[in-house]
All heavy atoms as an XYZ file, in Angstrom:
933
protein
N      61.254     24.585    128.967
C      60.921     23.877    130.197
C      59.800     24.588    130.945
O      58.962     23.959    131.578
C      62.138     23.758    131.084
C      63.178     22.832    130.568
C      64.379     23.184    130.025
C      63.152     21.404    130.519
N      65.092     22.062    129.666
C      64.352     20.962    129.948
C      62.192     20.464    130.888
C      64.644     19.624    129.764
C      62.501     19.117    130.721
C      63.710     18.719    130.163
N      59.793     25.890    130.909
C      58.808     26.644    131.646
C      57.384     26.350    131.242
O      56.461     26.428    132.046
N      57.183     25.985    129.984
C      55.838     25.703    129.530
C      55.347     24.322    129.974
O      54.165     24.029    129.907
C      55.750     25.764    127.983
O      56.651     24.794    127.440
C      56.085     27.142    127.469
N      56.257     23.486    130.443
C      55.892     22.133    130.897
C      55.373     22.107    132.334
O      54.776     21.127    132.755
C      57.078     21.191    130.745
C      57.499     20.956    129.301
S      58.922     19.885    129.159
C      58.257     18.342    129.726
N      55.619     23.163    133.094
C      55.144     23.220    134.476
C      53.632     23.475    134.444
O      53.195     24.477    133.940
C      55.867     24.319    135.276
C      55.329     24.385    136.696
C      57.377     24.081    135.283
N      52.898     22.524    134.988
C      51.442     22.653    135.010
C      50.998     23.190    136.378
O      51.731     23.107    137.361
C      50.755     21.288    134.766
O      51.194     20.370    135.771
C      51.132     20.752    133.397
N      49.778     23.713    136.386
C      49.246     24.214    137.636
C      48.960     23.034    138.570
O      48.343     22.035    138.184
C      47.934     24.986    137.386
C      47.398     25.592    138.650
C      46.156     26.449    138.366
O      46.036     26.952    137.258
O      45.322     26.537    139.281
N      49.434     23.132    139.795
C      49.286     22.035    140.770
C      47.959     22.157    141.499
O      47.567     23.250    141.903
C      50.440     22.078    141.756
C      50.425     20.945    142.727
C      50.819     19.673    142.498
C      49.993     21.000    144.099
N      50.668     18.927    143.646
C      50.164     19.732    144.637
C      49.493     22.016    144.901
C      49.833     19.431    145.928
C      49.170     21.708    146.211
C      49.332     20.428    146.714
N      47.289     21.049    141.644
C      46.015     21.008    142.347
C      46.161     20.188    143.625
O      46.711     19.070    143.574
C      44.926     20.361    141.479
C      44.644     21.137    140.204
C      43.937     22.449    140.478
O      43.149     22.562    141.415
N      44.267     23.468    139.694
N      45.684     20.699    144.735
C      45.707     19.965    145.986
C      44.799     18.751    145.881
O      43.687     18.881    145.369
C      45.259     20.847    147.152
C      45.456     20.229    148.517
C      46.667     20.334    149.158
C      44.422     19.549    149.129
C      46.877     19.769    150.394
C      44.621     18.978    150.376
C      45.845     19.084    151.004
O      46.033     18.522    152.233
N      45.275     17.573    146.313
C      44.419     16.368    146.217
C      43.106     16.533    146.979
O      43.123     16.857    148.160
C      45.282     15.266    146.845
C      46.649     15.790    146.856
C      46.553     17.268    146.901
N      42.005     16.283    146.322
C      40.691     16.423    146.936
C      40.179     15.120    147.540
O      39.321     15.120    148.412
C      39.674     16.941    145.917
C      40.045     18.274    145.300
C      40.085     19.399    146.320
O      39.270     19.457    147.207
N      41.069     20.289    146.188
N      40.706     13.976    147.057
C      40.185     12.693    147.495
C      40.764     12.204    148.817
O      40.230     11.283    149.424
C      40.406     11.642    146.415
C      41.872     11.522    145.993
O      42.638     12.431    146.310
O      42.213     10.505    145.365
N      41.875     12.786    149.249
C      42.459     12.413    150.545
C      43.159     13.630    151.157
O      43.280     14.674    150.517
C      43.405     11.226    150.403
C      44.617     11.544    149.538
O      44.762     12.645    149.034
N      45.461     10.578    149.355
N      43.628     13.473    152.374
C      44.321     14.562    153.058
C      45.773     14.120    153.296
O      46.083     13.535    154.337
C      43.623     14.906    154.384
C      44.156     16.179    154.986
O      44.714     17.002    154.233
O      44.011     16.351    156.212
N      46.675     14.347    152.320
C      48.046     13.866    152.462
C      48.820     14.645    153.512
O      48.506     15.778    153.854
C      48.629     14.114    151.064
C      47.853     15.247    150.522
C      46.457     15.082    151.108
N      49.863     13.977    154.013
C      50.774     14.638    154.940
C      51.589     15.652    154.146
O      51.828     15.498    152.943
C      51.694     13.612    155.607
C      50.960     12.627    156.464
C      51.950     11.627    157.030
C      51.186     10.579    157.832
N      52.051      9.498    158.259
N      52.051     16.679    154.851
C      52.805     17.724    154.192
C      54.054     17.161    153.487
O      54.378     17.546    152.372
C      53.225     18.803    155.212
C      54.016     19.914    154.623
C      53.410     20.897    153.888
C      55.414     19.958    154.787
C      54.134     21.933    153.301
C      56.133     20.994    154.221
C      55.499     21.974    153.496
N      54.732     16.204    154.144
C      55.952     15.653    153.572
C      55.694     14.811    152.325
O      56.609     14.525    151.562
C      56.663     14.810    154.626
N      54.431     14.389    152.109
C      54.086     13.582    150.943
C      53.753     14.419    149.723
O      53.606     13.867    148.616
C      52.890     12.689    151.270
C      53.163     11.662    152.342
C      51.942     10.894    152.751
O      50.809     11.328    152.360
O      52.067      9.914    153.458
N      53.606     15.709    149.889
C      53.250     16.574    148.751
C      54.465     16.808    147.880
O      55.550     17.166    148.352
C      52.720     17.913    149.259
C      51.436     17.863    150.084
C      51.098     19.250    150.608
C      50.283     17.300    149.277
N      54.285     16.600    146.599
C      55.351     16.869    145.619
C      54.777     17.803    144.565
O      53.997     17.408    143.722
C      55.837     15.577    144.967
C      56.998     15.724    143.990
C      58.212     16.307    144.706
C      57.345     14.409    143.370
N      55.186     19.044    144.671
C      54.695     20.067    143.778
C      55.695     20.200    142.623
O      56.879     20.459    142.862
C      54.521     21.423    144.506
C      53.506     21.218    145.644
C      54.076     22.503    143.565
C      53.433     22.366    146.609
N      55.244     20.002    141.381
C      56.159     20.077    140.241
C      56.808     21.451    140.121
O      56.145     22.471    140.215
C      55.266     19.803    139.030
C      53.997     19.244    139.576
C      53.870     19.714    140.968
N      58.106     21.421    139.928
C      58.878     22.641    139.713
C      59.664     22.467    138.416
O      59.697     21.386    137.842
C      59.861     22.915    140.867
O      60.829     21.866    140.891
C      59.133     23.026    142.181
N      60.310     23.528    138.007
C      61.147     23.453    136.817
C      62.232     22.392    136.992
O      62.487     21.585    136.087
C      61.758     24.834    136.568
C      62.321     25.122    135.186
C      61.268     24.875    134.121
C      62.800     26.545    135.104
N      62.878     22.370    138.176
C      63.944     21.401    138.426
C      63.408     19.971    138.428
O      64.009     19.078    137.848
C      64.629     21.690    139.760
C      65.514     22.905    139.719
O      66.121     23.164    138.645
O      65.600     23.627    140.713
N      62.281     19.745    139.109
C      61.762     18.375    139.162
C      61.342     17.868    137.785
O      61.535     16.694    137.467
C      60.597     18.273    140.173
O      59.471     18.966    139.706
N      60.777     18.739    136.956
C      60.447     18.325    135.605
C      61.664     17.994    134.772
O      61.663     17.046    133.992
C      59.629     19.415    134.910
C      58.197     19.585    135.382
C      57.552     20.790    134.761
C      57.389     18.349    135.096
N      62.716     18.766    134.956
C      63.963     18.443    134.253
C      64.507     17.102    134.689
O      64.938     16.274    133.870
C      65.002     19.541    134.519
C      64.720     20.812    133.787
C      65.736     21.866    134.172
N      65.459     23.125    133.481
C      65.768     24.295    133.945
N      66.364     24.420    135.125
N      65.505     25.384    133.265
N      64.507     16.846    136.020
C      64.996     15.584    136.532
C      64.161     14.426    136.001
O      64.693     13.405    135.577
C      64.956     15.568    138.076
C      66.094     16.330    138.724
C      65.829     17.228    139.768
C      67.404     16.172    138.330
C      66.857     17.924    140.374
C      68.432     16.879    138.923
C      68.152     17.748    139.961
O      69.171     18.429    140.553
N      62.846     14.537    136.018
C      61.973     13.477    135.533
C      62.214     13.188    134.067
O      62.268     12.041    133.641
C      60.506     13.843    135.748
C      60.049     13.783    137.172
C      58.608     14.229    137.328
O      57.799     14.006    136.382
O      58.284     14.800    138.364
N      62.343     14.233    133.267
C      62.558     14.070    131.843
C      63.882     13.384    131.557
O      63.945     12.446    130.741
C      62.501     15.438    131.153
O      62.737     15.321    129.788
N      64.951     13.850    132.194
C      66.263     13.237    131.999
C      66.288     11.797    132.478
O      66.843     10.924    131.819
C      67.331     14.061    132.723
C      67.678     15.398    132.081
C      68.580     16.216    133.004
C      68.365     15.182    130.735
N      65.678     11.535    133.624
C      65.633     10.191    134.162
C      64.941      9.238    133.209
O      65.426      8.158    132.903
C      64.947     10.206    135.526
C      64.740      8.859    136.194
C      66.068      8.154    136.429
C      64.018      9.062    137.526
N      63.790      9.637    132.719
C      63.023      8.804    131.787
C      63.803      8.540    130.520
O      63.850      7.423    130.019
C      61.696      9.461    131.501
O      60.943      8.687    130.642
N      64.405      9.578    129.985
C      65.142      9.474    128.722
C      66.354      8.558    128.883
O      66.589      7.674    128.053
C      65.589     10.860    128.253
C      66.310     10.860    126.938
S      66.711     12.510    126.310
C      67.077     13.465    127.771
N      67.134      8.716    129.949
C      68.337      7.926    130.130
C      68.010      6.478    130.520
O      68.635      5.549    130.012
C      69.234      8.564    131.208
C      69.866      9.884    130.772
C      70.515     10.586    131.957
C      70.885      9.666    129.677
N      67.023      6.281    131.378
C      66.672      4.936    131.805
C      66.134      4.120    130.654
O      66.459      2.958    130.533
C      65.644      5.012    132.941
C      65.246      3.692    133.535
C      64.168      2.974    132.772
O      63.216      3.565    132.274
N      64.314      1.669    132.645
N      65.362      4.710    129.777
C      64.811      3.962    128.631
C      65.919      3.493    127.688
O      65.711      2.556    126.925
C      63.798      4.820    127.875
O      64.422      5.912    127.252
N      67.073      4.118    127.741
C      68.187      3.731    126.907
C      69.215      2.883    127.673
O      70.309      2.587    127.184
C      68.853      4.950    126.332
C      67.999      5.604    125.247
C      68.488      6.994    124.874
N      67.722      7.600    123.817
C      66.523      8.132    123.942
N      65.913      8.126    125.106
N      65.906      8.687    122.917
N      68.883      2.532    128.911
C      69.759      1.671    129.723
C      70.985      2.383    130.241
O      71.995      1.723    130.562
N      70.921      3.681    130.400
C      72.064      4.455    130.866
C      71.941      4.738    132.363
O      70.836      4.911    132.879
C      72.163      5.803    130.125
C      72.288      5.669    128.624
C      73.584      5.015    128.253
C      73.724      4.950    126.736
N      74.897      4.250    126.324
N      73.071      4.776    133.079
C      73.007      5.138    134.496
C      72.693      6.611    134.657
O      72.959      7.437    133.755
C      74.411      4.828    135.009
C      75.287      4.850    133.791
C      74.409      4.459    132.627
N      72.122      6.966    135.798
C      71.708      8.355    136.050
C      72.313      8.837    137.350
O      72.275      8.121    138.372
C      70.170      8.466    136.119
C      69.731      9.890    136.382
C      69.538      7.940    134.845
N      72.866     10.025    137.350
C      73.370     10.664    138.567
C      72.785     12.052    138.662
O      72.964     12.881    137.761
C      74.907     10.748    138.530
C      75.571     11.562    139.652
C      75.381     10.842    140.988
C      77.046     11.765    139.372
N      72.023     12.292    139.736
C      71.451     13.602    139.967
C      72.347     14.368    140.928
O      72.753     13.863    141.954
C      70.065     13.496    140.611
C      68.969     13.085    139.679
C      67.803     12.581    140.167
C      69.104     13.195    138.300
C      66.761     12.200    139.338
C      68.086     12.823    137.457
C      66.915     12.332    137.969
N      72.613     15.617    140.577
C      73.328     16.514    141.485
C      72.517     17.792    141.603
O      71.705     18.092    140.721
C      74.747     16.857    140.981
O      74.620     17.529    139.718
C      75.590     15.618    140.824
N      72.735     18.532    142.651
C      72.011     19.783    142.823
C      71.906     20.151    144.279
O      72.221     19.359    145.159
N      71.459     21.335    144.496
C      71.322     21.842    145.842
C      70.256     21.105    146.639
O      69.454     20.332    146.086
N      70.241     21.368    147.925
C      69.238     20.750    148.804
C      67.853     21.280    148.446
O      67.678     22.473    148.146
C      69.561     21.067    150.260
N      66.877     20.390    148.464
C      65.485     20.806    148.281
C      65.026     20.932    146.860
O      63.951     21.499    146.614
N      65.782     20.431    145.876
C      65.325     20.549    144.488
C      64.648     19.278    144.000
O      64.441     19.091    142.820
C      66.480     20.938    143.522
C      66.965     22.333    143.834
C      67.594     19.926    143.544
N      64.320     18.371    144.917
C      63.522     17.138    144.690
C      64.248     16.014    143.981
O      63.619     15.223    143.308
C      62.210     17.480    143.952
O      62.421     17.675    142.574
N      65.549     15.918    144.185
C      66.283     14.803    143.603
C      65.763     13.464    144.152
O      65.404     12.573    143.404
C      67.781     14.925    143.896
C      68.430     16.189    143.322
C      69.897     16.264    143.677
C      70.177     16.343    145.150
N      69.839     17.598    145.814
N      65.715     13.348    145.462
C      65.270     12.103    146.099
C      63.807     11.831    145.809
O      63.438     10.718    145.438
C      65.514     12.149    147.623
O      66.920     12.287    147.843
C      65.023     10.901    148.298
N      62.962     12.801    145.970
C      61.530     12.620    145.746
C      61.255     12.199    144.288
O      60.423     11.309    144.054
C      60.776     13.902    146.079
N      61.929     12.816    143.346
C      61.732     12.462    141.948
C      62.168     11.036    141.675
O      61.461     10.263    140.997
C      62.520     13.427    141.037
O      62.044     14.746    141.263
C      62.377     13.066    139.575
N      63.300     10.634    142.222
C      63.810      9.282    142.028
C      62.875      8.245    142.649
O      62.525      7.254    142.027
C      65.200      9.121    142.587
C      65.810      7.770    142.378
S      65.972      7.316    140.639
C      67.366      8.259    140.183
N      62.443      8.487    143.873
C      61.539      7.537    144.544
C      60.207      7.432    143.809
O      59.651      6.331    143.643
C      61.316      7.937    145.999
C      62.542      7.828    146.892
C      62.232      8.370    148.291
C      63.068      6.404    146.957
N      59.677      8.540    143.350
C      58.413      8.525    142.603
C      58.586      7.736    141.304
O      57.708      6.951    140.925
C      57.958      9.945    142.320
C      56.637     10.039    141.599
C      56.213     11.502    141.427
O      56.595     12.370    142.186
N      55.412     11.735    140.406
N      59.688      7.944    140.625
C      59.942      7.241    139.365
C      60.087      5.740    139.624
O      59.544      4.915    138.877
C      61.174      7.798    138.683
C      61.390      7.195    137.318
C      60.675      7.653    136.228
C      62.277      6.147    137.131
C      60.832      7.109    134.975
C      62.459      5.574    135.883
C      61.740      6.073    134.817
O      61.900      5.513    133.561
N      60.833      5.377    140.658
C      61.038      3.952    140.946
C      59.731      3.263    141.281
O      59.512      2.114    140.923
C      62.054      3.771    142.061
C      63.476      4.066    141.616
S      64.682      3.906    142.921
C      64.699      2.164    143.193
N      58.828      3.951    141.967
C      57.525      3.377    142.299
C      56.689      3.124    141.045
O      55.807      2.283    141.069
C      56.783      4.264    143.282
C      57.381      4.239    144.666
C      56.666      5.191    145.609
O      55.817      5.987    145.217
N      57.029      5.137    146.884
N      56.961      3.863    139.980
C      56.182      3.694    138.755
C      56.676      2.524    137.898
O      56.006      2.129    136.939
C      56.220      4.980    137.935
O      57.495      5.137    137.319
N      57.852      1.951    138.240
C      58.386      0.841    137.449
C      57.609     -0.440    137.724
O      57.158     -0.673    138.842
C      59.877      0.638    137.764
C      60.816      1.772    137.352
C      62.228      1.509    137.842
C      60.812      1.968    135.853
N      57.487     -1.277    136.742
C      56.768     -2.538    136.821
C      57.587     -3.523    137.662
O      58.678     -3.926    137.282
C      56.542     -3.095    135.412
C      55.762     -4.391    135.396
O      55.311     -4.825    136.460
O      55.622     -4.939    134.289
N      57.021     -3.972    138.786
C      57.728     -4.860    139.709
C      57.900     -6.260    139.100
O      58.706     -7.040    139.599
C      56.960     -5.004    141.020
C      56.791     -3.705    141.780
C      58.124     -3.269    142.378
N      58.015     -1.961    142.963
C      58.015     -1.729    144.271
N      58.093     -2.703    145.113
N      57.946     -0.496    144.701
N      57.189     -6.577    138.040
C      57.372     -7.860    137.361
C      58.653     -7.861    136.542
O      59.217     -8.916    136.249
C      56.178     -8.130    136.407
C      54.848     -8.262    137.104
C      54.759     -9.557    137.901
O      55.266    -10.587    137.438
O      54.155     -9.532    138.994
N      59.119     -6.667    136.180
C      60.336     -6.554    135.336
C      61.526     -5.970    136.073
O      62.640     -6.045    135.568
C      60.017     -5.669    134.129
C      58.944     -6.229    133.216
C      58.651     -5.290    132.075
C      57.536     -5.808    131.208
N      57.203     -4.882    130.141
N      61.291     -5.384    137.234
C      62.357     -4.669    137.957
C      62.483     -5.124    139.386
O      61.513     -5.370    140.077
C      62.036     -3.160    137.972
C      62.219     -2.500    136.639
C      61.270     -2.370    135.660
C      63.382     -1.889    136.135
N      61.804     -1.720    134.579
C      63.097     -1.410    134.860
C      64.663     -1.697    136.648
C      64.033     -0.746    134.068
C      65.606     -1.041    135.878
C      65.299     -0.575    134.617
N      63.757     -5.196    139.834
C      64.090     -5.327    141.249
C      64.523     -3.950    141.698
O      65.431     -3.360    141.098
C      65.225     -6.355    141.467
C      65.672     -6.372    142.911
C      64.815     -7.729    140.999
N      63.888     -3.414    142.721
C      64.176     -2.063    143.186
C      64.907     -2.124    144.525
O      64.522     -2.844    145.427
C      62.881     -1.260    143.331
C      61.966     -1.262    142.118
C      60.701     -0.501    142.431
C      62.676     -0.666    140.932
N      65.954     -1.323    144.639
C      66.713     -1.278    145.889
C      67.102      0.169    146.185
O      67.627      0.866    145.317
C      67.983     -2.143    145.768
C      68.739     -2.305    147.027
C      67.966     -3.154    147.997
C      68.767     -3.481    149.195
N      68.066     -4.333    150.149
N      66.801      0.612    147.406
C      67.156      1.939    147.843
C      68.060      1.808    149.047
O      67.755      1.044    149.974
C      65.915      2.744    148.226
O      65.060      2.834    147.087
C      66.277      4.142    148.691
N      69.170      2.508    149.047
C      70.096      2.461    150.176
C      70.639      3.844    150.490
O      70.972      4.598    149.589
C      71.221      1.452    149.919
O      72.070      1.362    151.067
C      72.090      1.872    148.741
N      70.715      4.179    151.773
C      71.344      5.462    152.136
C      72.864      5.314    152.099
O      73.398      4.221    152.274
C      70.838      5.685    153.571
C      70.570      4.333    154.102
C      70.149      3.496    152.921
N      73.522      6.391    151.854
C      74.990      6.405    151.811
C      75.454      7.611    152.611
O      75.108      8.746    152.275
C      75.475      6.489    150.360
C      76.881      5.985    150.168
C      77.103      4.665    149.919
C      77.947      6.852    150.253
C      78.397      4.187    149.735
C      79.234      6.406    150.051
C      79.464      5.058    149.782
N      76.213      7.367    153.653
C      76.672      8.468    154.497
C      78.066      8.154    155.025
O      78.697      7.162    154.630
C      75.698      8.671    155.667
O      75.769      7.566    156.550
N      78.529      8.962    155.965
C      79.870      8.773    156.516
C      79.986      7.480    157.324
O      81.099      6.991    157.534
C      80.280      9.973    157.371
C      79.517     10.089    158.662
C      80.034      9.589    159.838
C      78.278     10.708    158.689
C      79.338      9.690    161.027
C      77.573     10.820    159.873
C      78.108     10.301    161.047
N      78.897      6.883    157.753
C      78.949      5.642    158.510
C      78.839      4.392    157.593
O      78.977      3.280    158.070
C      77.841      5.554    159.601
C      78.037      6.630    160.649
C      76.478      5.645    158.985
N      78.618      4.589    156.319
C      78.515      3.475    155.390
C      79.904      2.944    155.077
O      80.755      3.650    154.585
C      77.833      3.895    154.079
O      76.588      4.492    154.375
C      77.624      2.707    153.148
N      80.128      1.677    155.426
C      81.411      1.028    155.155
C      81.326      0.287    153.828
O      80.240     -0.017    153.359
C      81.767      0.049    156.275
O      80.794     -1.017    156.279
C      81.808      0.743    157.639
N      82.494     -0.033    153.243
C      82.455     -0.842    152.012
C      81.727     -2.178    152.188
O      81.028     -2.619    151.300
C      83.933     -1.059    151.694
C      84.630      0.091    152.331
C      83.847      0.400    153.570
N      81.878     -2.790    153.367
C      81.198     -4.071    153.624
C      79.686     -3.906    153.628
O      78.951     -4.723    153.058
C      81.670     -4.661    154.962
C      83.136     -5.088    154.957
C      84.110     -3.939    155.216
O      83.680     -2.862    155.701
O      85.279     -4.091    154.874
N      79.210     -2.865    154.274
C      77.759     -2.609    154.315
C      77.218     -2.369    152.898
O      76.210     -2.924    152.497
C      77.438     -1.400    155.210
C      77.720     -1.739    156.681
C      75.993     -0.950    155.015
C      77.607     -0.540    157.608
N      77.976     -1.571    152.127
C      77.531     -1.267    150.786
C      77.535     -2.535    149.911
O      76.607     -2.793    149.153
C      78.413     -0.188    150.177
C      77.949      0.277    148.832
C      76.725      0.904    148.694
C      78.712      0.061    147.709
C      76.266      1.322    147.447
C      78.276      0.490    146.472
C      77.050      1.112    146.342
N      78.569     -3.353    150.042
C      78.653     -4.583    149.253
C      77.519     -5.537    149.617
O      76.868     -6.121    148.730
C      79.981     -5.280    149.466
C      80.102     -6.550    148.647
C      81.478     -7.189    148.745
O      82.408     -6.612    149.295
N      81.600     -8.378    148.206
N      77.206     -5.682    150.907
C      76.096     -6.547    151.325
C      74.754     -6.045    150.774
O      73.886     -6.818    150.402
C      76.023     -6.661    152.853
C      76.933     -7.769    153.362
C      76.713     -8.050    154.822
N      77.897     -7.578    155.499
C      77.915     -6.683    156.492
N      76.800     -6.168    156.944
N      79.038     -6.305    157.034
N      74.623     -4.736    150.751
C      73.398     -4.149    150.194
C      73.266     -4.485    148.715
O      72.171     -4.872    148.268
C      73.384     -2.616    150.382
O      73.503     -2.319    151.781
C      72.131     -1.980    149.812
N      74.340     -4.343    147.968
C      74.306     -4.668    146.536
C      74.030     -6.162    146.319
O      73.222     -6.547    145.460
C      75.611     -4.296    145.854
C      75.908     -2.810    145.690
C      77.274     -2.619    145.064
C      74.855     -2.150    144.866
N      74.688     -7.007    147.103
C      74.549     -8.436    146.933
C      73.140     -8.939    147.331
O      72.741    -10.002    146.870
C      75.609     -9.182    147.751
C      77.006     -9.014    147.175
C      78.074     -9.607    148.030
O      77.802     -9.962    149.214
O      79.222     -9.728    147.556
N      72.439     -8.170    148.140
C      71.119     -8.612    148.569
C      70.081     -8.570    147.449
O      69.017     -9.185    147.563
C      70.620     -7.755    149.753
O      70.290     -6.451    149.316
N      70.351     -7.866    146.378
C      69.357     -7.775    145.295
C      69.814     -8.451    144.012
O      69.188     -8.288    142.956
C      68.990     -6.315    145.031
S      70.331     -5.270    144.486
N      70.920     -9.226    144.074
C      71.393     -9.957    142.890
C      71.655    -11.414    143.242
O      71.755    -11.765    144.422
C      72.676     -9.302    142.290
C      72.391     -7.918    141.774
C      73.816     -9.307    143.291
N      71.810    -12.213    142.218
C      72.176    -13.612    142.410
C      73.376    -13.948    141.537
O      73.631    -13.278    140.550
C      70.998    -14.528    142.044
C      70.603    -14.467    140.582
C      69.369    -15.304    140.254
O      68.715    -15.795    141.202
O      69.073    -15.447    139.069
N      74.113    -14.981    141.935
C      75.293    -15.377    141.187
C      74.853    -16.138    139.952
O      73.977    -16.994    140.009
C      76.202    -16.231    142.051
C      77.497    -16.556    141.360
C      78.485    -17.193    142.302
C      79.717    -17.522    141.493
N      80.915    -17.340    142.219
N      75.474    -15.806    138.835
C      75.155    -16.491    137.587
C      76.339    -17.398    137.224
O      76.531    -18.389    137.876
C      74.827    -15.498    136.516
C      73.536    -14.719    136.841
C      73.058    -13.875    135.721
N      71.817    -13.240    136.091
C      71.384    -12.143    135.556
N      72.057    -11.543    134.605
N      70.223    -11.616    135.951
N      77.140    -17.042    136.245
C      78.276    -17.854    135.858
C      79.564    -17.173    136.303
O      79.709    -15.974    136.140
C      78.326    -18.016    134.345
C      77.130    -18.742    133.769
C      77.182    -18.784    132.267
O      77.995    -18.104    131.637
N      76.310    -19.567    131.661
N      80.473    -17.946    136.875
C      81.774    -17.395    137.252
C      81.624    -16.239    138.218
O      81.091    -16.368    139.309
N      82.110    -15.068    137.797
C      82.007    -13.883    138.622
C      80.931    -12.922    138.130
O      81.034    -11.712    138.321
C      83.376    -13.174    138.674
C      84.435    -13.993    139.406
C      85.625    -13.176    139.699
N      86.537    -13.197    138.565
C      87.629    -12.481    138.475
N      87.978    -11.699    139.463
N      88.415    -12.546    137.426
N      79.920    -13.452    137.482
C      78.825    -12.652    136.963
C      77.646    -12.704    137.921
O      77.215    -13.764    138.339
C      78.388    -13.162    135.576
O      79.505    -13.171    134.711
C      77.299    -12.286    134.995
N      77.122    -11.521    138.246
C      75.954    -11.391    139.114
C      74.890    -10.589    138.394
O      75.194     -9.758    137.561
C      76.337    -10.698    140.432
C      77.240    -11.489    141.300
C      78.624    -11.500    141.089
C      76.744    -12.226    142.361
C      79.447    -12.244    141.900
C      77.557    -12.976    143.173
C      78.925    -12.984    142.946
N      73.645    -10.802    138.752
C      72.547    -10.054    138.168
C      71.282    -10.250    138.962
O      71.202    -11.120    139.814
N      70.280     -9.442    138.687
C      69.007     -9.598    139.406
C      68.366    -10.923    139.064
O      68.546    -11.469    137.984
C      68.168     -8.426    138.911
C      68.834     -7.915    137.701
C      70.255     -8.366    137.724
N      67.623    -11.514    140.001
C      67.005    -12.814    139.765
C      65.872    -12.750    138.733
O      65.263    -11.714    138.506
C      66.461    -13.210    141.134
C      66.270    -11.916    141.859
C      67.328    -10.990    141.318
N      65.637    -13.893    138.113
C      64.497    -14.047    137.232
C      64.533    -13.241    135.948
O      63.487    -12.940    135.387
N      65.714    -12.888    135.463
C      65.806    -12.116    134.237
C      65.306    -10.677    134.327
O      65.058    -10.037    133.326
N      65.146    -10.213    135.546
C      64.679     -8.844    135.748
C      65.827     -7.857    135.606
O      67.003     -8.245    135.569
C      64.066     -8.674    137.145
C      62.816     -9.499    137.372
C      62.285     -9.251    138.751
C      61.005    -10.022    138.991
N      60.423     -9.721    140.302
N      65.489     -6.576    135.567
C      66.465     -5.507    135.610
C      66.482     -4.978    137.034
O      65.544     -5.149    137.789
C      66.092     -4.376    134.645
C      66.122     -4.789    133.195
C      65.751     -3.638    132.304
C      65.789     -4.037    130.855
N      65.474     -2.945    129.965
N      67.591     -4.327    137.396
C      67.727     -3.833    138.779
C      67.905     -2.318    138.743
O      68.733     -1.785    137.995
C      68.930     -4.482    139.443
S      69.156     -3.982    141.157
N      67.117     -1.653    139.569
C      67.256     -0.193    139.766
C      67.768      0.012    141.178
O      67.083     -0.317    142.148
C      65.948      0.505    139.550
N      68.966      0.543    141.292
C      69.592      0.811    142.599
C      69.663      2.303    142.820
O      70.264      3.027    142.019
C      71.002      0.184    142.634
C      71.817      0.487    143.873
C      71.199     -0.170    145.106
C      73.236      0.005    143.691
N      69.042      2.752    143.893
C      69.049      4.180    144.234
C      69.919      4.355    145.472
O      69.615      3.824    146.515
C      67.641      4.688    144.477
C      67.584      6.118    144.970
C      68.324      7.110    144.362
C      66.786      6.436    146.051
C      68.270      8.410    144.825
C      66.712      7.716    146.522
C      67.462      8.727    145.891
N      71.004      5.104    145.320
C      71.909      5.397    146.427
C      71.649      6.849    146.828
O      71.946      7.766    146.086
C      73.373      5.195    146.013
C      73.576      3.786    145.492
C      74.302      5.507    147.207
C      74.908      3.562    144.812
N      71.113      7.031    148.012
C      70.728      8.350    148.481
C      71.726      8.865    149.501
O      72.050      8.166    150.437
C      69.330      8.285    149.090
C      68.739      9.648    149.359
O      69.304     10.652    148.848
O      67.701      9.725    150.041
N      72.172     10.084    149.290
C      73.105     10.665    150.248
C      72.322     11.331    151.345
O      72.753     11.954    152.204
C      74.036     11.650    149.574
C      73.311     12.896    149.067
O      72.115     12.835    148.822
O      73.990     13.903    148.881
């Protein structure tokens, strides 16, 4: 993994905000690699780890790279104030009813749901 970390270059074409900077680390490269590998096989992904290891940033960056013609993207926060009703409404907002009790994203797309703590 250590050989995959490349030297980071500050963007020269614009002046990004500090919070927008994502500097590749060993952890972020591991997360990106695992996410790509699991998603390509249709497997769910759960990231765990300490604060500040770029779980959220990696996931948001990856979701932005997905083709919007093929994917419905949904991001929702999850905290102590999130009720089951709120969570269910959030899930239902990105799917449509198909047959019986079957739901899925509209238009034959796939759905990527990111639940952020």
